[in-house]
C-alpha positions as CSV (number, residue, x, y, z in Angstrom):
1,M,0.0,0.0,0.0
2,F,2.9,2.3,0.8
3,R,4.4,1.8,-2.7
4,L,1.1,2.8,-4.4
5,L,0.8,6.0,-2.2
6,R,4.4,6.9,-2.8
7,T,4.0,6.4,-6.6
8,L,0.9,8.6,-6.6
9,I,2.7,11.4,-4.7
10,L,5.7,11.3,-7.0
11,V,3.6,11.4,-10.1
12,M,1.7,14.3,-8.6
13,I,4.9,16.2,-7.9
14,A,6.3,15.5,-11.4
15,F,3.0,16.7,-12.9
16,I,3.1,20.0,-11.0
17,A,6.8,20.5,-11.8
18,G,6.1,20.0,-15.5
19,M,3.2,22.5,-15.4
20,L,5.3,25.1,-13.8
21,Y,8.2,24.5,-16.2
22,E,5.9,24.8,-19.3
23,R,4.2,28.0,-17.9
24,D,7.6,29.6,-17.4
25,G,8.5,28.6,-21.0
26,S,5.3,30.1,-22.3
27,K,6.0,33.3,-20.5
28,D,9.5,33.6,-22.0
29,I,8.1,32.9,-25.5
30,C,5.5,35.6,-25.0
31,Q,8.0,38.2,-23.8
32,N,10.5,37.3,-26.6
33,G,7.7,37.8,-29.2
34,G,7.0,41.3,-27.9
35,G,3.9,40.4,-26.0
36,L,3.0,41.3,-22.4
37,W,2.3,38.6,-19.8
38,I,-0.7,39.6,-17.7
39,E,-2.2,37.1,-15.2
40,N,-1.3,34.0,-17.2
41,I,-2.5,35.4,-20.5
42,C,-0.2,36.6,-23.3
43,V,-1.3,39.9,-24.8
44,G,0.1,40.4,-28.2
45,P,2.1,43.5,-29.2
46,E,-0.8,44.9,-31.2
47,F,-2.8,45.3,-28.0
48,T,0.0,46.8,-25.9
49,Q,0.7,50.5,-25.7
């Protein structure tokens, strides 16, 4: 039973780490493309001032 619980916890931690990594990558792509990152949404350069 402990092995199953440990596996579930490790998978959950890996999933959260992957989500954070991808979110940070999306933020970098947005900023490099001239966009503005506002509350997890990339606003394109045509909408920024």
